[in-house]
TILUMMI-529722 format. One record per atom (N, C-alpha, C): residue in three letters; x, y, z. Coordinates in steps of 0.02 Angstrom, whole numbers, plus 50000, padded with zeros to 5 digits. Each point is the difference from the previous one (the first is absolute). Example, Ala and Ser with C-alpha at 12.3 -4.5 7.8 and 13.67 -1.06 7.14 Angstrom:
# residues 2
ALA506604971650390;ALA499555005950000;ALA500455006050000;SER499825005349964;SER500425005950003;SER499615005550037;
This chain:
# residues 106
MET517935020549842;MET500164994150038;MET499394995449999;SER500114993949979;SER499454995249997;SER500084994850056;LEU499444997750024;LEU500014994950052;LEU499964993149969;GLY500434995650021;GLY499984993149976;GLY499624995750049;ALA499974993649985;ALA499644995350042;ALA500294999650071;PRO500674999850009;PRO500264999550068;PRO499825006250043;GLU500005005849970;GLU499845006150038;GLU499265000050021;ILE499574997849954;ILE499284999850016;ILE499874995050055;ILE500324994249997;ILE499924994950052;ILE500245002750067;LEU500565003550000;LEU500265002950062;LEU499525005250029;ILE499705004149957;ILE499515004950023;ILE499394996650030;LEU499754994749967;LEU499434996350026;LEU500154996850068;VAL500594997250008;VAL500204997050064;VAL500035005450054;ALA500275005849983;ALA500035005550048;ALA499305002250020;LEU499545000449952;LEU499315001950017;LEU499674995050046;VAL500114993649987;VAL499714994850043;VAL500295000550070;LEU500645001350005;LEU500315000750066;LEU499765006250037;LEU499915005549963;LEU499785006250033;LEU499274999850021;PHE499574997949955;PHE499285000550013;PHE499694993550023;GLY500314994449989;GLY499704993650017;GLY499564997649944;ALA499954993449994;ALA499624997149945;ALA499255001550006;LYS499755000850060;LYS499285001250009;LYS499805007149981;LYS500455004750005;LYS499835007049986;LYS500075001849926;LEU500384996249962;LEU500135001649930;LEU499375000149957;PRO499534995350006;PRO499405000549958;PRO499595006250015;ASP499955001950064;ASP499655006250018;ASP500355006149971;LEU500664999950003;LEU500395005549973;LEU499915000649925;ALA500024994349965;ALA499905000049927;ALA499305002349982;ARG499504997850039;ARG499315001949988;ARG499925007650008;GLY500315002850051;GLY499965007250011;GLY500335004049945;VAL500574997549976;VAL500355003449946;VAL499584999649936;GLY499704994349986;GLY499584999349941;GLY499395004550003;ARG499695000550059;ARG499425004450009;ARG500205007349989;SER500585001950026;SER500245006949992;SER500145001549927;LEU500304995249964;LEU500145001149929;LEU499365000649960;ARG499484996050016;ARG499365000649965;ARG499695006850011;ILE500035002550062;ILE499725006650015;ILE500385005349964;PHE500674999550000;PHE500425004849965;PHE499855000149926;LYS499934994049970;LYS499864999649928;LYS499325003149985;ALA499514998750042;ALA499335002949989;ALA500025007650006;GLU500375002550047;GLU500045007350009;GLU500375003349942;THR500544996949976;THR500375003149944;THR499594999849936;SER499624994549990;SER499574999949941;SER499415004750009;GLY499805001250063;GLY499465004750014;GLY500195007249985;LEU500645001550003;LEU500235006849984;LEU499865001749927;THR500094995149956;THR499875001449929;THR499254999849986;ASP499624996350040;ASP499284999549990;ASP499625006150027;ASP500335004150042;ASP499675005850029;ASP499775004949946;GLU500375000349946;GLU499835004749947;GLU499424997549957;LYS499884993450000;LYS499464997249961;LYS499365000250041;PRO499425001349968;PRO499384999850038;PRO499834992950019;THR499764999050062;THR499814993350022;THR499294998649979;VAL499894993949976;VAL499344998049977;VAL499764994450046;VAL499415001050030;VAL499714994950042;VAL499494996249958;GLN500074993449998;GLN499544996049960;GLN499324999750033;ALA499495000149958;ALA499324999650025;ALA499844992950021;GLN499524999450045;GLN499774993550023;GLN499674996349941;PRO500124993449993;PRO499664996449947;PRO499254999650014;GLN499624999649947;GLN499274999750007;GLN499814993450032;PRO499494999950043;PRO499804993850033;PRO499764994949948;GLN500124993650016;GLN499794994549957;GLN499244999250005;PRO499694997249949;PRO499284998550005;PRO499874995250058;GLN499384999950024;GLN499824996050059;GLN500024992649987;SER500134997849938;SER500014992849986;SER500584996550035;GLN500545003750013;GLN500584997150035;GLN499945001450074;PRO500194995150042;PRO499985001350073;PRO500515005350020;ALA499835003950049;ALA500455005250024;ALA500554996850042;PRO500625002649997;PRO500544997250041;PRO499865001450073;PRO500334996150045;PRO499915001350071;PRO500215007250017;PRO499735002950053;PRO500155007050016;PRO500745001550008;GLN500394995450026;GLN500715001350012;GLN500405000149935;LEU499724997449945;LEU500374999949937;LEU499775005349951;GLN499535004350019;GLN499765005249955;GLN500565005149987;ALA499985002949940;ALA500505004849981;ALA499945006450041;THR500575002850016;THR500005006450035;THR500185005449951;PRO499825006250013;PRO500165005449953;PRO500765000649991;VAL500205002049939;VAL500705000849985;VAL500245006650030;VAL500474999550046;VAL500285005950032;VAL500764999549993;GLU500305005249974;GLU500725000049993;GLU500325001950066;LEU500464995750023;LEU500355001250063;LEU500745001349985;SER500305003850043;SER500725001149993;SER500364993650019;ALA500624999549980;ALA500404994150016;ALA500074999150075;GLU500075005550037;GLU500074999550073;GLU499364997350030;GLU499435002349975;GLU499354997750027;GLU499904992649984;GLN500194997949940;GLN499944992949982;GLN500454995850045;ALA500625002350010;ALA500474996350043;ALA499734999750071;ARG499725005450026;ARG499735000150068;ARG499424995150006;GLN499564999949950;GLN499444995450002;GLN500234992749997;LEU500504998649958;LEU500264993249996;LEU500334997950065;GLU500375004650032;GLU500324998450064;GLU499474998750054;GLU499465003950000;GLU499464998850049;GLU499674993349988;GLN499894998349937;GLN499704993649983;GLN500464994350021;ALA500655000749988;ALA500474994850021;ALA500014999250075;ALA499975005650037;ALA499994999650073;ALA499374996450024;ARG499435001449969;ARG499384996550019;ARG500064992549986;LEU500294998249943;LEU500084992949983;LEU500484996650048;ARG500545003450019;ARG500474997150048;ARG499674998950067;ALA499605004950022;ALA499654999450064;ALA499504994249998;ALA499654999249945;ALA499524994649993;ALA500364993249999;ALA500574999749967;ALA500374993749998;ALA500274998250069;GLN500215005050039;GLN500264998550066;GLN499444997850047;THR499405002849993;THR499454997850043;THR499794992949980;GLU500054998249936;GLU499854993249980;GLU500534995250026;LYS500635002050003;LYS500534995950028;LYS499884998550074;ARG499795005150036;ARG499884999250071;ARG499414995550015;SER499524999849954;SER499394995950012;SER500134992749989;
């Protein structure tokens, strides 16, 4: 059974009525985040059998070039699981939202 344009439009209208127009972007964002995590985990299952290689830090540049500011210096390469990456991104987003709301109030 294939869905045509009228059926898809009817489904979209039903979703808007059920969840409201304001909730749909959040719902879509959550589904997209879940699919990315799922894709990373399924590809991670095949990578478990391969040895993981951590890249070495690049050699420091000669002193002729100015050093970057401390906040822009490279951090060591650490492999994180998809859940850990998602958790860190969610924490960063929450901090940014909180900062934006405090700027709005000011």
